[in-house]
C-alpha positions as CSV (number, residue, x, y, z in Angstrom):
1,M,-62.0,177.7,275.3
2,S,-63.6,177.4,271.9
3,D,-63.3,180.1,269.1
4,A,-66.4,178.7,267.4
5,P,-69.6,180.9,267.3
6,A,-72.0,180.2,270.1
7,D,-74.7,179.2,267.6
8,T,-72.8,176.1,266.6
9,A,-73.5,174.5,270.0
10,A,-76.8,172.9,268.9
11,L,-75.2,171.4,265.7
12,H,-72.2,170.1,267.8
13,A,-74.6,168.5,270.3
14,D,-76.6,166.9,267.5
15,A,-73.5,165.6,265.8
16,V,-72.3,164.0,269.1
17,A,-75.7,162.5,269.8
18,V,-76.2,161.2,266.2
19,L,-72.8,159.6,266.0
20,T,-72.9,158.1,269.5
21,R,-76.1,156.2,268.8
22,W,-75.3,155.3,265.2
23,E,-74.7,151.7,264.2
24,P,-71.9,151.9,261.6
25,T,-72.5,150.3,258.2
26,S,-69.0,149.0,257.8
27,P,-65.7,148.6,259.7
28,A,-64.3,151.6,257.8
29,A,-67.4,153.7,258.9
30,A,-67.0,152.5,262.5
31,E,-63.4,153.7,262.5
32,A,-64.3,157.0,260.9
33,R,-67.2,157.5,263.4
34,D,-64.8,156.9,266.4
35,R,-62.3,159.3,264.9
36,T,-65.0,161.9,264.3
37,L,-66.3,161.6,267.9
38,A,-62.7,162.1,269.1
39,L,-62.6,165.2,266.8
40,L,-65.9,166.5,268.3
41,A,-64.3,166.4,271.8
42,A,-62.7,169.7,270.8
43,G,-66.1,171.3,271.1
44,P,-68.4,173.2,268.8
45,V,-65.4,174.6,266.8
46,A,-65.1,171.0,265.3
47,V,-68.2,171.6,263.2
48,T,-66.7,174.8,261.6
49,R,-64.3,175.1,258.8
50,A,-62.1,177.2,261.1
51,H,-60.9,174.0,262.9
52,R,-57.7,173.1,261.0
53,P,-57.2,169.6,262.4
54,G,-60.5,168.7,260.7
55,H,-64.2,169.5,260.7
56,V,-67.5,167.8,260.3
57,T,-69.2,168.1,257.0
58,A,-72.5,166.6,255.7
59,S,-73.4,165.0,252.4
60,V,-76.0,162.9,250.7
61,L,-76.6,160.1,248.3
62,I,-79.7,161.4,246.3
63,V,-81.9,158.7,244.7
64,D,-84.6,159.6,242.2
65,A,-88.3,158.9,242.9
66,T,-88.1,155.6,240.9
67,G,-85.2,154.3,243.0
68,E,-83.3,153.6,239.9
69,R,-80.9,156.5,239.5
70,L,-78.5,158.4,241.7
71,L,-77.6,162.1,241.4
72,F,-73.9,163.1,241.4
73,C,-72.1,166.4,240.7
74,L,-68.9,167.0,238.7
75,H,-67.2,169.1,241.4
76,G,-65.8,172.4,240.1
77,K,-62.6,172.3,242.2
78,F,-61.9,168.5,242.2
79,K,-62.9,167.8,238.6
80,Q,-64.3,164.5,239.7
81,W,-67.8,163.2,240.3
82,V,-68.9,163.3,243.9
83,Q,-72.1,163.1,246.1
84,L,-73.7,166.4,247.0
85,G,-72.9,168.1,250.3
86,G,-70.4,170.2,252.1
87,H,-69.6,172.4,255.0
88,C,-72.0,173.0,257.9
89,E,-73.1,176.6,258.4
90,P,-73.8,178.5,261.7
91,T,-77.5,178.4,260.9
92,D,-77.5,174.5,260.8
93,R,-79.0,172.9,263.9
94,T,-78.6,169.2,262.9
95,L,-76.4,167.2,260.7
96,A,-79.4,165.9,258.7
97,G,-80.5,169.5,258.3
98,A,-77.1,170.6,257.1
99,A,-77.0,167.7,254.6
100,L,-80.5,168.5,253.4
101,R,-79.7,172.2,253.0
102,E,-76.5,171.4,251.0
103,A,-78.4,168.9,248.8
104,T,-81.1,171.4,248.0
105,E,-78.6,174.2,247.3
106,E,-76.4,172.1,245.1
107,S,-79.1,170.2,243.2
108,G,-81.7,173.0,242.9
109,I,-84.4,170.4,243.8
110,A,-87.1,171.3,246.2
111,G,-88.9,168.7,248.2
112,L,-86.0,166.3,248.9
113,R,-86.7,163.8,251.7
114,I,-83.9,162.7,254.0
115,D,-83.5,159.7,256.4
116,P,-82.0,161.4,259.5
117,V,-79.9,158.3,260.3
118,P,-76.4,158.4,258.6
119,I,-75.5,155.8,256.1
120,D,-71.7,156.4,256.2
121,V,-68.9,158.4,257.7
122,D,-65.8,159.1,255.7
123,I,-62.6,161.1,256.5
124,H,-60.6,162.5,253.7
125,P,-57.9,165.2,253.2
126,V,-59.0,168.6,251.7
127,P,-57.3,171.9,251.0
128,C,-59.4,173.8,253.5
129,Q,-57.3,176.1,255.8
130,G,-54.1,175.2,253.9
131,G,-54.7,171.4,254.5
132,S,-57.3,169.8,256.7
133,F,-59.7,166.8,256.9
134,H,-63.4,166.5,256.2
135,H,-65.2,164.2,258.6
136,D,-68.1,163.6,256.3
137,V,-71.3,162.3,257.7
138,R,-73.5,161.0,254.9
139,F,-77.2,160.5,254.6
140,A,-79.7,159.0,252.1
141,V,-82.1,161.3,250.3
142,V,-85.0,160.7,247.9
143,A,-86.0,163.2,245.2
144,P,-89.6,163.9,244.5
145,P,-91.2,162.6,241.3
146,G,-90.3,164.7,238.2
147,A,-87.4,166.4,240.0
148,V,-85.3,168.5,237.6
149,E,-81.8,169.3,238.8
150,Q,-80.1,172.7,238.3
151,V,-76.3,173.2,238.4
152,S,-75.0,175.4,241.2
153,D,-71.9,177.6,241.3
154,E,-70.0,174.8,243.0
155,S,-70.5,172.2,240.2
156,E,-69.6,172.0,236.6
157,A,-72.4,169.4,235.9
158,L,-75.1,167.3,237.6
159,G,-76.1,163.9,236.3
160,W,-78.4,161.0,237.1
161,F,-76.7,157.6,236.8
162,P,-77.8,153.9,237.5
163,P,-75.9,152.5,240.4
164,D,-74.1,150.0,238.2
165,R,-73.0,152.7,235.7
166,L,-71.5,155.5,237.7
167,P,-69.5,158.3,236.1
168,T,-65.7,158.6,236.1
169,P,-63.5,160.0,237.4
170,R,-65.1,159.9,240.8
171,L,-63.6,160.4,244.3
172,S,-62.8,157.1,246.0
173,G,-65.2,157.8,248.9
174,V,-68.2,157.7,246.6
175,D,-68.2,154.0,246.2
176,Q,-68.4,153.2,249.9
177,L,-71.7,155.1,250.4
178,L,-73.5,153.2,247.6
179,E,-74.3,149.9,249.5
180,P,-75.5,151.5,252.7
181,G,-77.5,154.2,250.8
182,L,-79.3,151.6,248.6
183,A,-79.9,149.4,251.7
184,V,-82.0,152.2,253.2
185,L,-84.2,152.1,250.1
186,R,-84.4,148.3,250.2
187,R,-85.5,148.4,253.8
188,G,-88.2,150.9,252.8
189,L,-87.0,153.7,255.1
190,L,-87.1,156.1,252.3
191,R,-89.7,154.8,249.9
192,P,-89.5,156.0,246.3
193,A,-92.8,157.0,244.6
194,P,-95.0,154.1,243.4
């Protein structure tokens, strides 16, 4: 029996469906996807931060409208540069929706466009619940032309950086989402503004 709220059932079902049909972008992402699907076998509780063995989170790689810069935040707790994203909420119905909500909240940018197909899955330890794991499903997002970011309570700073000049220090998982995220742009799935 699950102790997760009943309203997480739709998000759980979406997470299982999305990850089951997803073609991983690397061997590491394939292993993380398989481990995340095994975690999701616990039921809807696995998409909530109450699940101590680990829980699904959603994050994004935000590209500006020119396709030349990426937005990262200097995380307030980790004191390192990371992609935007975080915990799923009971109101989230899809992983892509959770990622887009987090991106909008943390960047202050309205009108972000998301590709609903993940670009990466990463599992990393976090201090939640006294020690847990984030099973982070990551998506590519394009910002509208003229987007101006606004720092949220969770960040110390936000900054746009060219892919070949990323800020440091940054969490190790950031680098593995660059290639699949930029590949989405190259394939034209999220077309920057002309």
